[in-house]
N, C-alpha and C positions, 0 to 999 in steps of 0.2 A: 331657547331663551327668547320671552316676551321682551318688546322693545321698551325701553322706559319711558314714561311721560313726557320726559324734555331731555334735551341734550343742550349742555352749555359748555362750550370750547374755551377751558380758564388758559390757553395759553397759544396767544396767537398773534403775528404780525402784519400790519399795511405793507403790504408788497409795492411798496413805491418806491424807488431811486433815491428820492428827496431826503429819504429818513435814513439811508445807510450810504455812511461814506464808499468811496470806490475804492479807497486803500482795505476796507473790512472785503469786498469782494474777491480785491487780487489775493490776500493773503489766502481766503478761502480755493482761491483756483490753482493757486501753489500746490497745497496741501491735495486738492484732488489729482492733481497732474503726477504728485511724487509718490500718492499711491499707485498708481497706475503700471509706473512703473521706475527703478531709481534715478533711470537718468531721461532728464526732464528735455522735451525737445523744445529749442530757441521758440517762443511766443504763446506755447501750448497754455500755461496759464493764464497769460492774457486773454487768449481766446474763449478759455474757461470762464475766466472773471464779466467776458461782454455777454458770455449766453446768457449767466446767471443774471445780470442788470437786464436784459428782456424778460426775465420773469418778474420784474419789479415795477412794471408800467401799468398797475392798477390803481393808480392815485386816488381815484374816488371810490376804492371797493366793489364798484360796480360784478366786477367778474367774483371776488371772494364773495359777496351776498348770493350769488347764484348758484355756488360750490356750495355754499349754506343750505340753501335752498335742499340739491340733491342729496346733501345728506341728513337731513331732517335736523339742522343744526341750526334751534331759535335765537340763538345769544351767543355772541362770543368778546370773548377779552382783550384788546387789543393791547400789546405792550410795548412803547416807544423807547426804547433805549436811548440813552443819551451818550451819543461816538463825539461831539463836536469837542471836547475837549482836549482830548488824545488826536483825533481824525482831522485833517482839513475838510471843512465842509461847506457846501453851498448856501445851507439852509440852516439858520438858526434854531433856537429855539423854542421861540415865539412863535416863529414859522410852522414847526412840526405841532405845536400847538395846535395851532389856527388851521393845519390840515386835518387832525383828527376832530377838532370839536365840524369841522364843515362835513367828514364821513357818517359825522353822527346823525347832523343835522339833514344830510341827505338820505340816510334809511334811520330812521326814528324807532328806537325801541330793540334796535338791531346790536349795538355795540356798548359794551365799555372801555373805559381805557386805564391804562394804569403809566403815567408820566413817571420820565426818568429825569434825574440832574443827578451830575456828577459831583460829589460834596466839595470840590477842589474850588468849586465856582464861587462857595463863600456865601456872603449876605444875598446876594445878588441872583442866585441859584436859588435859594429858599425862596425867595418872593416870586419866583417865576413859578416854581412847582403851586405853591398857593394860590397863585393867581390861576394858574390853572385848576385848580380845584373849585374857588369860589365862582370862577367865571363862564368856565366851560361843565363845570359837573364833574371832572375825571374823578375817579374812585378809590386808586391805587398810588401807591408808589411800586416805579421798575427801578432796581438798582443793577447794574453791570459790574461786579468786583473786577471781570479781567481786565477796566480800562485801567486797574493800576491804586485799588485801595480795599482794605477789608471790609467785610459789611457791619464789622463792629469797630470801623474807624470813629473816633467821639465825632469827626467832622459830619458824620452820617446824622447825629442826634438829635439836631435842629428839624432836621427830616423829620425824621423816625417823630419826634413832639407834635409836629402837622398830624401826622397821623393818627398819634393816640386821642388828640382832639377834636378828630373828626371821626374819628373811627373806623379808619381805612386801612386795609391790609398793604405789605409791604412782599414783593414777586421778587426773587433774587437769582441772578443766574446761579448755578454750579454747572462743573463739568468743563470738559475743553471748547474749546471756540476759535475763530478765525487767530493760525498761527503766529498771525501779526501782533496780538494780544498775550499779554500776562496769565499766565497758568496758575501765578501760585496763590492769588485768594479767591478759587474757586472751589475750593472744600467748603462742604456744607458747615463745620464744626466749629466755621469763622463767625459764623452769626450767634452761635453760644454766647456770647458777652451783650450783647444787643436785647436779644431774645429775653434773656436775664436782668436787664435793665430797664425792660420794655415790658412787662406781662400784660399788658392790656392792646398789644400790638400784635397782630396773627402776622406773622412772615412765613412765606411760601419758599419751599429750595424749587427753583424750576430745574426740572429736567432729574429730580430727586427719585424719580425709579428706574433712572435708565442708567445714570450717571455715578459713581460715587454711593452705590445704593445702600451697604451696610451702614457707613456712615451715617445718613436719609433717615433709613430706618429706628437708627437710633435716637437720632433728633427729635423724631415724631413720637416720638414712644417714651422719652421721658423729658421732653419739653411740652406743655400744655397747648402753646399758643405757636409750633411748629406745624406744617402742612410741608406738603410734597407734590408735586404733578408727574404724571408718566411722558410729558412732551418728547419728542424725539424715539418713543419705543419702535419702530418702523427701522433703526438704525442701531438698536441694543447690542451691543459687543458681549455675545453669549456663544457658549460652547453649542448651545439647543438651538432652539430660535426663541425670538422675539415673543411669541406666544406661551411657550414655556414660560421664557423669565417673568411673562408679568403674572401667569398661573401661581407661581413660586409667590411673586411677590404679593398676591390679592390671599395667599393664603399665612400670613406673618401678625393679623391681628389687630391691622391700621386702618383696617378700610375706609373709617369712619375720618383718617385724615391724608386721601389718597384724591384726587382733582384730573379729570380729565383733560388731556390736551394734547393739541396735533403739530406745534409749532409751524404751520401755514405760515409761509411759503415754502419752508426748507427743503419737505419734500416733494414741492408738485412737480419735479421731473418723474420723480420715483411712483407715489400713489395718490390717488385722487381723495379728497377728505371724504366722500362718502364709502370708498375701498378703507381706509382708515378705520370708521365706523362698522363698518356691517362684520372686519376681520377680528371687532373687538367683541363682537355680540351674536357672532355666530355658533350655532350650534355644534360644542366641541371646541371653540373660542378658549381665550384665557379666562370668560367670566361663567364661562360654564358652569353647572353647578352654585353658584354664590345666588344668595336670596334675593327676590326682586328691588327689596326696599337701599339693599345695599347696591346694587346696580346704580339703582337711583340716584343714590348721593353720590357716588363715584361719574355719574355721568354728568350731574347738573348740582345734585341738591345742596354738596357740602360749600363750593364756590358759591352759591348763591347766600349761603348762611354769613360769608363772608364777607360780601360784598355789603356797601353802606346802604345802597336805596335799592327799593326796585327799578326795574325799566321802567321809561317813559320816556316822550317826545321830545327833543331837543326843546329849550326856550330861544328866547330873544337872539343872546348869545351866539346862540350856537348856530342860527339862522343868519346872522349876519357873520359871521366866519363863513359860511360857504358861499354865500353871495361873492365874496371876495376873491374864492377860487376858482368861479364857475369859469367854466370852460378853458380852462387851463390843463385839463387832461389831456394825452393824445388820444 
């Protein structure tokens, strides 16, 4: 099949341990160790957590940009979830906002940012999110319900009102995560009340093409303002292959609601960005037989339609943030 004219990664993270608390890695390490064996050797989970942390030292995104270039990814949406309410964090929300702004200033035109704020911070959190949009030009809200709240919790509504006023999309995590968090709030159906309350806000179900797929498909089919992404597809739990799983998803009649995403750097020890893209687009792959226009929308067009502004070089605020962090990366 012909390669789409542009590729935009709609779901990615800055591989920086400054943005992910250590307790998150420890939980993932525990789960990885338990998957390997019913009995976990002493220290194994900690060793796995340290190994993962080593993958999160790309604080200025130089490595990520090289990987994007290899994969012919023009731009990437960086998602910055707020774990500071539930985990001990050495870096504040303001620190993380400045770091993401610095990355955008360092790599003009390559990154969009969806910034997250836990609704339990109240008005102070609302103000931080609003400043991140007004000062740094961030283009969306990242919501992480497994931290312990429903995405339709009324405490979220002031944040959605900010998004509605500025035409910003909202991306929310669905499905499993580190076992140190709460899975009860990871069901796609939980966004329904908010999607109905805020019809002018576009909601993206992160991992919706991989986890809780039936629920995510129904939400996309019957709520005009709900979309899903396919991030996490290399790890899709399926009786066949992830390729067959996606081919079946692409046959459901909701391709105009589907967004390409990699969830980098989660799979950086398994698959490179270039490999993920190549396997999606190769002859005989899950997109084989789809019209070129449909492939182009999945790979870039749909997320671009949801973003509020075209990509541009960062202004003085982003440059100032970049200077404040200069020289900190190892």
